[in-house]
ROSE-4610 file (N, C-alpha, C; in Angstrom, 1 decimal, always signed):
// ROSE-4610
residu = [M/M/M/W/W/W/V/V/V/F/F/F/G/G/G/Y/Y/Y/G/G/G/S/S/S/L/L/L/M/M/M/W/W/W/D/D/D/P/P/P/G/G/G/F/F/F/Q/Q/Q/P/P/P/A/A/A/E/E/E/R/R/R/Q/Q/Q/T/T/T/A/A/A/R/R/R/L/L/L/M/M/M/G/G/G/W/W/W/H/H/H/R/R/R/S/S/S/F/F/F/C/C/C/M/M/M/A/A/A/S/S/S/I/I/I/H/H/H/Y/Y/Y/R/R/R/G/G/G/T/T/T/P/P/P/E/E/E/A/A/A/P/P/P/G/G/G/L/L/L/V/V/V/L/L/L/A/A/A/L/L/L/D/D/D/A/A/A/Q/Q/Q/P/P/P/H/H/H/A/A/A/F/F/F/C/C/C/A/A/A/G/G/G/V/V/V/A/A/A/F/F/F/R/R/R/V/V/V/A/A/A/S/S/S/T/T/T/E/E/E/T/T/T/D/D/D/Q/Q/Q/V/V/V/R/R/R/A/A/A/Y/Y/Y/L/L/L/H/H/H/A/A/A/R/R/R/E/E/E/L/L/L/V/V/V/S/S/S/D/D/D/A/A/A/Y/Y/Y/L/L/L/E/E/E/R/R/R/L/L/L/L/L/L/P/P/P/V/V/V/A/A/A/L/L/L/A/A/A/D/D/D/G/G/G/R/R/R/Q/Q/Q/V/V/V/M/M/M/A/A/A/L/L/L/T/T/T/Y/Y/Y/V/V/V/I/I/I/D/D/D/R/R/R/A/A/A/H/H/H/V/V/V/Q/Q/Q/Y/Y/Y/R/R/R/A/A/A/G/G/G/L/L/L/T/T/T/P/P/P/D/D/D/Q/Q/Q/Q/Q/Q/A/A/A/A/A/A/I/I/I/I/I/I/A/A/A/G/G/G/A/A/A/R/R/R/G/G/G/Q/Q/Q/T/T/T/G/G/G/A/A/A/N/N/N/R/R/R/D/D/D/Y/Y/Y/L/L/L/T/T/T/N/N/N/T/T/T/V/V/V/D/D/D/H/H/H/L/L/L/S/S/S/A/A/A/L/L/L/G/G/G/L/L/L/D/D/D/D/D/D/P/P/P/D/D/D/L/L/L/T/T/T/D/D/D/I/I/I/A/A/A/R/R/R/R/R/R/V/V/V/A/A/A/A/A/A/L/L/L/G/G/G/A/A/A/D/D/D/P/P/P/E/E/E/A/A/A/R/R/R/G/G/G/A/A/A/V/V/V/R/R/R/T/T/T/R/R/R/G/G/G/A/A/A/Q/Q/Q/S/S/S]
num = [1/1/1/2/2/2/3/3/3/4/4/4/5/5/5/6/6/6/7/7/7/8/8/8/9/9/9/10/10/10/11/11/11/12/12/12/13/13/13/14/14/14/15/15/15/16/16/16/17/17/17/18/18/18/19/19/19/20/20/20/21/21/21/22/22/22/23/23/23/24/24/24/25/25/25/26/26/26/27/27/27/28/28/28/29/29/29/30/30/30/31/31/31/32/32/32/33/33/33/34/34/34/35/35/35/36/36/36/37/37/37/38/38/38/39/39/39/40/40/40/41/41/41/42/42/42/43/43/43/44/44/44/45/45/45/46/46/46/47/47/47/48/48/48/49/49/49/50/50/50/51/51/51/52/52/52/53/53/53/54/54/54/55/55/55/56/56/56/57/57/57/58/58/58/59/59/59/60/60/60/61/61/61/62/62/62/63/63/63/64/64/64/65/65/65/66/66/66/67/67/67/68/68/68/69/69/69/70/70/70/71/71/71/72/72/72/73/73/73/74/74/74/75/75/75/76/76/76/77/77/77/78/78/78/79/79/79/80/80/80/81/81/81/82/82/82/83/83/83/84/84/84/85/85/85/86/86/86/87/87/87/88/88/88/89/89/89/90/90/90/91/91/91/92/92/92/93/93/93/94/94/94/95/95/95/96/96/96/97/97/97/98/98/98/99/99/99/100/100/100/101/101/101/102/102/102/103/103/103/104/104/104/105/105/105/106/106/106/107/107/107/108/108/108/109/109/109/110/110/110/111/111/111/112/112/112/113/113/113/114/114/114/115/115/115/116/116/116/117/117/117/118/118/118/119/119/119/120/120/120/121/121/121/122/122/122/123/123/123/124/124/124/125/125/125/126/126/126/127/127/127/128/128/128/129/129/129/130/130/130/131/131/131/132/132/132/133/133/133/134/134/134/135/135/135/136/136/136/137/137/137/138/138/138/139/139/139/140/140/140/141/141/141/142/142/142/143/143/143/144/144/144/145/145/145/146/146/146/147/147/147/148/148/148/149/149/149/150/150/150/151/151/151/152/152/152/153/153/153/154/154/154/155/155/155/156/156/156/157/157/157/158/158/158/159/159/159/160/160/160/161/161/161/162/162/162/163/163/163/164/164/164/165/165/165/166/166/166/167/167/167/168/168/168/169/169/169/170/170/170/171/171/171/172/172/172/173/173/173/174/174/174/175/175/175/176/176/176/177/177/177/178/178/178/179/179/179/180/180/180/181/181/181/182/182/182/183/183/183/184/184/184/185/185/185/186/186/186/187/187/187/188/188/188/189/189/189]
x = [+102.1/+103.0/+102.2/+102.6/+102.0/+103.1/+102.6/+103.5/+102.9/+103.8/+103.3/+103.7/+102.7/+102.8/+102.6/+103.5/+103.3/+103.5/+103.9/+104.0/+103.3/+104.0/+103.4/+102.8/+103.3/+102.7/+101.3/+100.9/+99.5/+98.6/+99.0/+98.1/+98.5/+99.6/+100.0/+100.9/+100.2/+101.0/+101.7/+101.1/+101.7/+101.3/+100.5/+100.0/+98.6/+97.9/+96.5/+96.6/+96.3/+96.4/+95.2/+95.4/+94.3/+93.5/+94.1/+93.4/+94.2/+93.4/+94.0/+93.4/+94.2/+93.7/+94.6/+94.0/+94.9/+95.7/+96.8/+97.7/+98.6/+99.2/+100.1/+101.4/+102.5/+103.9/+104.5/+104.8/+105.4/+106.9/+107.5/+108.9/+109.5/+108.7/+109.2/+108.4/+109.0/+108.4/+108.5/+107.4/+107.4/+108.0/+109.0/+109.7/+110.3/+110.3/+111.0/+112.5/+113.1/+114.5/+115.4/+114.8/+115.6/+115.6/+116.8/+117.0/+116.5/+115.7/+115.3/+116.1/+116.8/+117.6/+117.1/+116.0/+115.4/+113.9/+113.1/+111.6/+111.1/+111.6/+111.1/+112.2/+113.3/+114.4/+115.5/+116.6/+117.7/+119.0/+120.0/+121.3/+121.8/+121.5/+121.9/+121.0/+119.7/+118.8/+117.8/+118.3/+117.5/+116.2/+115.2/+114.0/+114.0/+112.9/+112.8/+111.6/+111.8/+110.7/+110.7/+109.6/+109.3/+110.1/+110.5/+111.2/+110.8/+110.9/+110.7/+112.0/+112.1/+113.3/+113.0/+113.8/+113.6/+113.5/+112.5/+112.3/+111.5/+112.2/+111.5/+110.2/+109.2/+107.9/+107.1/+107.6/+106.8/+106.0/+105.1/+104.4/+104.1/+103.9/+103.5/+102.2/+101.2/+100.0/+100.0/+99.6/+99.7/+98.7/+99.0/+98.2/+99.0/+98.4/+99.0/+98.3/+99.0/+98.5/+98.9/+97.9/+98.2/+98.3/+99.4/+99.7/+99.2/+98.5/+98.1/+99.4/+99.3/+100.4/+100.9/+100.0/+100.4/+101.2/+101.2/+101.8/+103.0/+103.4/+104.4/+105.7/+106.2/+107.5/+107.5/+106.4/+106.2/+106.2/+105.4/+105.3/+106.6/+107.2/+108.5/+109.6/+109.6/+110.5/+110.2/+108.9/+108.5/+108.9/+108.7/+109.0/+110.5/+111.3/+112.8/+113.2/+112.6/+113.0/+112.6/+111.4/+110.9/+111.5/+111.6/+112.0/+113.5/+114.2/+115.7/+116.5/+115.9/+116.6/+118.0/+118.1/+119.4/+120.0/+119.4/+119.9/+119.8/+119.0/+118.9/+117.9/+117.0/+116.1/+116.7/+116.3/+116.6/+115.3/+115.2/+114.0/+114.0/+112.9/+112.7/+111.4/+111.3/+110.1/+109.7/+108.7/+108.4/+106.9/+106.6/+105.3/+104.4/+103.2/+102.3/+100.9/+100.2/+98.9/+97.9/+97.1/+96.0/+94.8/+94.0/+92.8/+91.8/+91.8/+90.9/+91.4/+92.6/+93.2/+94.2/+94.4/+95.4/+96.8/+97.8/+99.2/+99.8/+100.5/+101.1/+102.5/+103.4/+104.7/+104.6/+105.1/+104.9/+106.3/+106.5/+107.6/+107.6/+108.6/+108.6/+110.0/+109.9/+111.1/+111.5/+112.7/+113.1/+114.4/+114.7/+115.9/+117.2/+118.2/+119.5/+120.2/+120.4/+121.0/+122.4/+123.1/+124.5/+124.5/+123.4/+123.4/+123.6/+124.2/+124.5/+123.2/+122.1/+120.8/+120.0/+120.5/+119.8/+119.9/+118.8/+118.8/+118.0/+118.6/+118.0/+118.2/+117.4/+117.6/+117.2/+116.6/+116.2/+115.0/+114.9/+113.7/+112.5/+111.3/+110.2/+110.3/+110.9/+111.0/+112.0/+113.1/+114.1/+113.4/+112.7/+112.0/+111.0/+110.2/+109.3/+109.9/+111.0/+111.8/+112.2/+112.8/+113.2/+112.0/+111.0/+109.8/+109.1/+109.1/+108.4/+109.0/+110.3/+110.9/+111.5/+111.5/+112.1/+111.2/+111.8/+111.1/+112.0/+111.4/+112.2/+111.4/+111.8/+111.2/+109.7/+109.2/+107.8/+107.0/+107.7/+106.9/+107.4/+106.6/+106.9/+106.9/+107.9/+108.0/+106.7/+106.2/+105.0/+103.8/+103.7/+102.6/+102.7/+103.9/+104.1/+103.6/+104.0/+103.5/+102.0/+101.4/+100.0/+99.2/+99.6/+99.0/+99.0/+100.1/+100.3/+99.4/+99.4/+98.5/+97.0/+96.6/+95.3/+94.8/+95.7/+95.3/+95.2/+96.2/+96.1/+94.7/+94.4/+93.1/+91.9/+91.9/+90.8/+90.7/+91.8/+91.8/+91.5/+91.3/+91.1/+92.3/+93.5/+94.8/+95.4/+95.7/+96.3/+97.8/+98.5/+99.9/+100.2/+100.2/+100.3/+101.6/+102.7/+104.0/+103.8/+103.2/+103.0/+102.1/+101.0/+100.1/+100.7/+101.6/+102.3/+103.3/+104.0/+104.9/+104.1/+102.9/+102.1/+101.6/+101.3/+100.9/+102.1/+103.3/+104.5/+104.8/+104.6/+104.9/+103.9/+102.6/+101.6/+101.9/+102.4/+102.7/+103.8/+104.6/+105.8/+105.3/+104.1/+103.5/+103.6/+103.3/+103.2/+104.5/+104.5/+105.7/+106.4/+107.8/+108.6/+108.4/+108.3/+108.2/+106.8/+105.8/+104.5/+104.5/+105.4/+105.5/+106.5/+107.1/+108.1/+109.5/+109.7/+110.9/+112.0/+113.2/+114.4/+115.0/+115.2/+115.8/+117.3/+117.8/+119.3/+119.9/+119.0/+119.5/+120.3/+121.4/+122.3/+121.9/+122.7/+122.4/+122.3/+121.5/+121.4/+122.4/+123.0/+123.9/+123.2]
y = [+90.4/+90.6/+90.9/+90.2/+90.5/+91.2/+92.0/+92.7/+92.5/+92.1/+91.9/+93.1/+93.7/+94.8/+94.4/+94.9/+94.5/+95.8/+96.9/+98.2/+99.3/+100.3/+101.4/+101.1/+100.0/+99.6/+99.2/+98.7/+98.3/+99.5/+100.7/+101.8/+102.9/+102.8/+103.8/+103.1/+102.2/+101.5/+102.3/+103.5/+104.4/+104.0/+103.0/+102.6/+102.0/+102.0/+101.4/+99.9/+99.1/+97.7/+97.2/+96.1/+95.5/+94.6/+94.2/+93.3/+93.5/+93.3/+93.5/+92.4/+91.7/+90.7/+90.6/+90.3/+90.0/+88.7/+88.6/+87.5/+87.2/+86.0/+85.6/+85.0/+85.5/+85.1/+84.3/+83.0/+82.1/+82.3/+82.1/+82.1/+83.5/+84.5/+85.9/+86.6/+87.5/+88.2/+89.7/+90.4/+91.9/+92.5/+93.3/+93.8/+95.2/+96.0/+97.3/+97.1/+96.5/+96.2/+96.9/+98.0/+98.8/+100.2/+100.8/+102.2/+103.0/+104.0/+104.9/+106.2/+106.4/+107.6/+108.6/+108.2/+109.0/+109.4/+108.4/+108.7/+109.0/+108.3/+108.5/+108.8/+109.2/+109.6/+110.3/+110.6/+111.3/+110.5/+110.7/+110.0/+110.4/+111.6/+112.1/+111.5/+111.3/+110.7/+109.8/+108.5/+107.6/+107.2/+106.9/+106.4/+104.9/+104.2/+102.8/+102.5/+101.7/+101.2/+99.7/+99.2/+97.8/+97.1/+95.9/+95.1/+93.7/+92.8/+91.4/+90.8/+90.1/+89.4/+87.9/+87.1/+85.7/+85.1/+84.3/+83.6/+82.3/+81.2/+79.9/+79.8/+79.3/+79.1/+80.3/+81.5/+82.7/+83.0/+83.9/+84.4/+85.9/+86.5/+87.9/+88.0/+88.6/+88.9/+90.3/+90.4/+91.7/+91.8/+92.5/+92.7/+92.4/+91.6/+91.3/+92.1/+92.8/+93.6/+93.0/+92.8/+92.3/+93.6/+93.6/+94.7/+94.3/+95.2/+94.9/+94.7/+93.7/+93.4/+94.6/+95.6/+96.8/+97.8/+97.6/+98.5/+97.9/+96.7/+96.0/+96.8/+97.2/+97.9/+99.2/+100.0/+101.3/+101.1/+100.1/+99.9/+99.4/+98.5/+98.0/+99.1/+100.0/+101.1/+102.0/+102.2/+103.0/+102.4/+101.1/+100.4/+100.3/+100.2/+100.3/+101.6/+102.7/+104.0/+104.2/+103.7/+103.9/+103.0/+101.7/+100.7/+100.5/+100.7/+100.4/+101.7/+102.7/+104.0/+103.9/+103.0/+102.9/+101.5/+100.6/+99.2/+98.4/+98.8/+98.0/+96.9/+97.0/+96.0/+95.2/+93.9/+93.0/+92.7/+92.7/+92.4/+90.9/+90.3/+88.8/+88.5/+87.4/+86.9/+85.7/+85.8/+84.9/+84.4/+83.2/+82.6/+83.2/+83.7/+84.2/+83.5/+83.2/+82.6/+83.7/+83.8/+84.8/+84.3/+85.3/+85.0/+84.1/+84.1/+83.2/+81.8/+81.5/+80.2/+80.0/+81.0/+80.9/+81.1/+80.6/+80.9/+81.5/+82.7/+83.4/+83.8/+84.0/+84.5/+86.1/+86.7/+88.1/+88.8/+89.9/+90.8/+91.3/+91.1/+91.3/+92.0/+92.9/+93.6/+93.1/+92.5/+91.9/+92.6/+92.6/+93.2/+92.5/+93.2/+92.7/+92.7/+91.6/+91.5/+92.0/+92.0/+92.5/+94.0/+94.7/+96.1/+96.9/+98.0/+98.9/+99.3/+99.4/+99.9/+98.8/+97.5/+96.5/+96.7/+96.6/+96.9/+95.8/+94.6/+93.5/+93.6/+93.0/+92.9/+94.1/+95.1/+96.3/+95.8/+96.2/+95.9/+96.7/+96.3/+97.2/+98.6/+98.7/+100.1/+100.9/+100.3/+101.0/+101.4/+100.5/+100.8/+101.9/+101.9/+103.0/+104.3/+104.3/+105.6/+106.2/+105.4/+105.9/+106.4/+105.5/+105.9/+107.1/+107.3/+108.5/+109.8/+109.8/+111.1/+111.3/+110.2/+110.4/+111.0/+111.7/+112.4/+112.5/+112.2/+112.3/+113.0/+112.7/+113.4/+113.3/+112.1/+111.9/+112.1/+112.6/+112.9/+112.1/+112.1/+111.5/+110.0/+109.4/+108.0/+107.4/+108.1/+107.6/+107.5/+108.4/+108.3/+107.1/+106.7/+105.4/+104.3/+104.2/+103.1/+103.1/+104.3/+104.4/+104.0/+104.5/+104.1/+102.6/+102.0/+100.6/+99.8/+100.1/+99.5/+99.7/+100.9/+101.2/+100.4/+100.3/+99.5/+98.0/+97.5/+96.1/+95.8/+96.7/+96.5/+96.6/+97.5/+97.7/+96.4/+95.8/+94.6/+93.3/+93.5/+92.3/+91.5/+92.1/+91.4/+91.9/+90.9/+91.2/+91.1/+92.1/+92.1/+92.6/+91.7/+92.1/+92.9/+92.5/+93.3/+94.7/+95.0/+96.4/+97.1/+96.5/+97.1/+97.5/+96.6/+96.9/+98.1/+98.1/+99.2/+100.5/+100.5/+101.7/+102.2/+101.3/+101.6/+102.3/+101.7/+102.3/+103.7/+103.9/+105.2/+106.2/+105.8/+106.7/+107.1/+106.2/+106.5/+107.5/+107.6/+108.6/+110.0/+110.2/+111.5/+112.0/+113.3/+113.9/+113.9/+114.0/+114.2/+115.4/+115.2/+116.4/+117.6/+117.5/+118.6/+119.3/+118.5/+119.1/+119.9/+119.5/+120.2/+121.4/+121.5/+122.6/+122.2/+121.0/+120.6/+120.5/+120.7/+120.6/+119.2/+118.5/+117.2/+117.3/+116.6/+116.6/+115.2/+114.2/+112.9/+112.6/+112.0/+111.6/+110.4/+110.0/+108.8/+107.5/+106.6/+105.3/+104.4/+103.6/+102.5/+101.3]
z = [+70.3/+71.4/+72.7/+73.8/+75.1/+75.9/+76.9/+77.8/+79.2/+80.2/+81.5/+82.4/+83.0/+83.9/+85.3/+86.2/+87.7/+88.5/+88.0/+88.7/+87.9/+87.5/+86.9/+85.5/+84.9/+83.6/+83.7/+84.9/+85.2/+85.1/+85.6/+85.6/+84.7/+84.0/+83.0/+82.0/+81.1/+80.2/+79.1/+78.8/+77.8/+76.4/+76.2/+74.9/+75.0/+73.9/+73.9/+73.6/+74.6/+74.4/+73.6/+72.8/+72.0/+73.0/+74.0/+75.0/+76.3/+77.5/+78.8/+79.7/+80.4/+81.4/+82.6/+83.7/+84.9/+84.5/+85.1/+84.8/+85.9/+85.9/+86.9/+86.3/+86.9/+86.5/+87.6/+87.3/+88.4/+88.4/+89.6/+89.8/+90.0/+90.1/+90.3/+91.4/+92.1/+93.2/+92.9/+93.1/+92.9/+94.2/+94.0/+95.2/+94.9/+95.9/+95.9/+96.0/+94.9/+95.0/+93.9/+93.4/+92.4/+92.8/+92.9/+93.2/+92.0/+92.2/+91.1/+91.1/+90.0/+90.0/+88.9/+88.3/+87.2/+87.6/+87.5/+87.6/+89.0/+90.0/+91.4/+92.4/+91.9/+92.8/+91.9/+92.5/+91.8/+92.1/+91.3/+91.7/+93.1/+93.6/+94.9/+96.0/+95.7/+96.7/+95.9/+95.7/+95.0/+95.7/+94.9/+95.4/+95.2/+95.3/+95.1/+94.1/+93.2/+92.3/+92.3/+91.8/+91.8/+90.7/+90.9/+89.9/+90.2/+89.3/+89.5/+89.8/+91.0/+91.4/+91.4/+90.8/+90.8/+92.2/+92.4/+93.7/+93.4/+93.7/+93.5/+94.3/+93.7/+94.3/+94.5/+94.1/+94.2/+93.0/+93.1/+91.9/+92.0/+90.8/+90.8/+90.0/+90.6/+89.9/+89.4/+88.1/+87.4/+86.3/+85.3/+84.1/+82.8/+82.0/+80.7/+79.6/+78.8/+77.7/+76.3/+75.5/+74.1/+73.2/+72.5/+71.6/+70.2/+69.5/+68.1/+67.3/+66.3/+65.5/+64.7/+64.4/+63.6/+64.5/+65.8/+66.8/+67.5/+67.2/+68.0/+68.0/+66.8/+66.8/+67.5/+67.4/+68.1/+69.6/+70.1/+71.5/+72.1/+71.4/+71.8/+72.0/+71.0/+71.0/+72.2/+72.5/+73.6/+74.9/+75.0/+76.3/+76.5/+75.4/+75.6/+76.2/+75.6/+76.1/+77.5/+77.9/+79.2/+80.3/+80.0/+81.0/+81.0/+79.9/+79.9/+80.0/+80.6/+80.8/+81.5/+82.4/+83.1/+83.0/+82.3/+82.1/+83.4/+84.4/+85.6/+85.4/+84.4/+84.0/+82.9/+82.9/+81.8/+81.1/+79.8/+79.0/+78.8/+79.2/+79.0/+78.5/+77.8/+77.3/+78.2/+79.0/+80.1/+79.9/+80.4/+80.3/+81.4/+81.0/+82.0/+81.8/+82.9/+82.8/+82.9/+81.9/+81.8/+82.7/+83.1/+83.9/+83.2/+81.9/+81.1/+80.9/+81.4/+81.3/+80.3/+79.3/+78.3/+79.0/+78.4/+78.7/+77.5/+77.7/+76.7/+77.1/+76.1/+76.4/+76.4/+77.4/+77.5/+77.7/+77.1/+77.3/+78.8/+79.5/+80.9/+81.3/+82.2/+82.7/+84.1/+84.2/+85.5/+85.9/+87.2/+87.7/+87.3/+87.0/+86.8/+88.2/+88.8/+90.1/+90.1/+89.0/+89.0/+88.8/+88.6/+88.4/+89.7/+89.6/+90.8/+91.4/+90.7/+91.3/+92.0/+92.0/+92.7/+94.2/+94.9/+96.3/+97.1/+97.1/+97.8/+99.3/+100.1/+101.5/+102.4/+101.8/+102.6/+103.4/+104.7/+105.5/+105.1/+105.4/+105.1/+105.7/+106.9/+107.4/+106.6/+106.1/+105.3/+103.9/+103.3/+102.1/+102.3/+103.4/+103.6/+103.8/+104.5/+104.8/+103.4/+102.6/+101.3/+100.4/+100.3/+99.5/+100.0/+101.3/+101.9/+101.5/+101.3/+101.0/+99.6/+98.8/+97.4/+96.4/+95.5/+94.4/+93.2/+92.0/+90.8/+89.7/+88.4/+87.3/+87.2/+87.6/+87.4/+88.7/+89.8/+91.0/+92.2/+93.2/+94.5/+94.4/+95.1/+95.2/+95.9/+96.9/+97.6/+96.7/+95.7/+94.7/+93.8/+93.5/+92.7/+93.5/+94.8/+95.7/+95.8/+96.1/+96.3/+95.0/+93.9/+92.6/+92.4/+92.7/+92.4/+93.4/+94.7/+95.6/+95.3/+94.9/+94.6/+93.3/+92.3/+91.1/+91.4/+92.2/+92.5/+93.2/+94.2/+94.9/+94.0/+93.0/+92.1/+91.2/+90.9/+90.1/+90.9/+92.2/+93.1/+93.4/+93.2/+93.4/+94.7/+95.5/+96.9/+96.8/+97.4/+97.6/+99.0/+100.0/+101.4/+101.7/+101.0/+101.2/+100.8/+99.7/+99.3/+100.2/+100.6/+101.5/+102.8/+103.3/+104.5/+104.4/+103.2/+103.0/+102.9/+102.2/+102.1/+103.5/+104.4/+105.7/+106.4/+106.3/+106.9/+106.4/+105.1/+104.5/+105.0/+105.0/+105.6/+107.0/+107.8/+109.2/+109.3/+108.3/+108.4/+108.1/+107.7/+107.5/+106.0/+105.8/+104.5/+103.8/+102.5/+101.6/+102.1/+102.4/+102.9/+102.0/+100.7/+99.8/+100.1/+100.4/+100.6/+102.0/+102.9/+104.2/+104.1/+102.9/+102.8/+103.3/+103.7/+104.3/+103.2/+103.6/+102.7/+102.9/+101.9/+102.0/+102.1/+103.0/+103.2/+103.1/+103.0/+102.9/+101.7/+101.8/+100.7/+100.0/+99.0/+98.3/+99.2/+98.9/+99.6/+99.1/+99.9/+99.5/+99.1]
């Protein structure tokens, strides 16, 4: 079994892969198009996390992980608990091109456009404002963005959209909690 990571799975897969390679998924775009009400936000003040949104002629560069056959059931159960916590993702088996030229089918989590957490059409400034202030069970939304951008860079993978959003978040200043500010912003629509 292969798993395709394009966000936090790249830098925190939560399992020990038997093999890891950079990979490319065609027809999908990495985007901050999913409201996070658990990990990087709350129901009252959602953050934003990455999801794959279908887009003709687009591609997403990420990391493919091969799972040892003896660990397939355990890893799949772990990924279900982690990625399908709110059912905003759909689990798909999609073809990815590995850096070594092989093409494999990989377990991939894509956005459910019909789900209430789908947030298409936000401008980069709107995304940055949400990410700059959101915080959930696993920490600040800005840390999720920074970790993703840093890991893409370390892998030699460029994502100008994420780099631009990271620049916008940095321009907004420190995490409100770090400044001792009280958040009063309500839920995003």
